Each structure stands twice: as structure tokens, then as C-alpha cells.
C-alpha distance (Angstrom), angle and dihedral (degrees) to the residues before:
residue distance angle dihedral
M1 . . .
L2 3.76 . .
Q3 3.77 114.8 .
T4 3.78 105.5 -128.1
D5 3.78 136.9 152.7
H6 3.82 89.5 -108.3
P7 3.83 112.2 105.9
N8 3.84 94.9 -136.6
A9 3.80 123.5 63.3
G10 3.80 91.5 -177.5
I11 3.78 144.9 14.9
N12 3.77 130.4 -134.6
S13 3.78 135.5 -179.8
L14 3.81 92.0 -112.3
N15 3.81 92.0 66.2
K16 3.82 106.1 103.9
D17 3.82 91.9 -145.6
V18 3.82 96.2 56.6
K19 3.80 109.2 100.1
A20 3.81 120.7 -137.8
N21 3.80 123.6 -150.4
A22 3.81 120.0 -114.1
D23 3.83 90.3 -95.7
G24 3.83 92.9 52.9
S25 3.81 95.1 -103.4
F26 3.80 123.6 122.1
D27 3.80 130.9 -131.2
I28 3.80 111.9 -150.5
Y29 3.80 119.9 -166.4
Y30 3.82 124.5 -150.5
G31 3.78 123.0 -168.2
P32 3.79 146.6 100.5
T33 3.82 91.4 -83.3
A34 3.79 131.5 28.4
P35 3.80 119.4 -109.1
K36 3.81 109.4 -112.2
G37 3.80 109.7 -88.1
K38 3.84 93.3 9.2
E39 3.80 98.8 82.7
S40 3.82 94.5 119.5
N41 3.84 91.0 55.6
W42 3.82 95.3 45.7
I43 3.81 133.2 105.7
Q44 3.78 116.2 -166.0
T45 3.81 119.7 -125.9
I46 3.79 129.1 -171.9
P47 3.82 119.7 -128.9
G48 3.80 110.1 -113.3
K49 3.81 94.2 18.8
S50 3.79 119.6 104.2
W51 3.81 123.2 -129.7
F52 3.79 139.3 171.7
I53 3.77 138.8 -155.2
I54 3.79 126.0 -115.6
L55 3.80 119.5 -163.8
R56 3.78 115.4 -164.2
M57 3.79 118.6 -164.3
Y58 3.79 115.3 -160.2
G59 3.79 112.5 -169.7
P60 3.80 95.4 -11.0
L61 3.78 117.5 -157.8
E62 3.80 127.3 -121.2
P63 3.85 96.0 -86.2
W64 3.80 89.4 62.6
L65 3.79 93.2 45.5
N66 3.82 95.6 47.6
K67 3.83 90.6 41.8
T68 3.81 96.7 -120.8
W69 3.83 89.3 123.4
R70 3.77 128.8 47.0
P71 3.79 134.7 162.1
S72 3.78 114.9 -89.2
E73 3.79 122.7 -110.8
L74 3.79 120.3 -94.5
E75 3.80 113.0 -87.8
L76 3.78 126.7 -154.2
V77 3.82 110.3 -122.6
K78 3.79 118.9 -162.3
């Protein structure tokens, strides 16, 4: 994990502050600064330092097991 001045190194759906979208999905933001209004769904990164994403699936449902669902690709947000 990156050592940053942000108190959270990760985000999970059990955190009461993380905001879900209307359809139940979550948008997570990565970057040196949080987008305005998205602070609870943000993970701080450090320019010039590499990082990677880990997705843990606890008790995945059939669409994950039969490979009809998969996480989307990362999208650049400006």
C-alpha cells in the first residue's frame, strides 16, 4: 500500500461513508487529490509511484462464477 497522508488505504462497500450509485454499483476515484464531492469514494495516489487494484469477491454470485459479469475497465475522469 502507498504511504500517504490520507487515512484510508482502501475502500469497501461496508464503509458507511462510501456512496453507491442508483443501480447499486460504486464509482471509486484514484488520484493525488479527491474530486470535489467524491471524497468518500476516493483513494489517494502519489505521482511517480506505482500502484495496483485488488478486487476481492466474498460469496460471488452466479454471474461472476459463469463469467457473464466482470468489473469494467478503469476510465479516465476529467
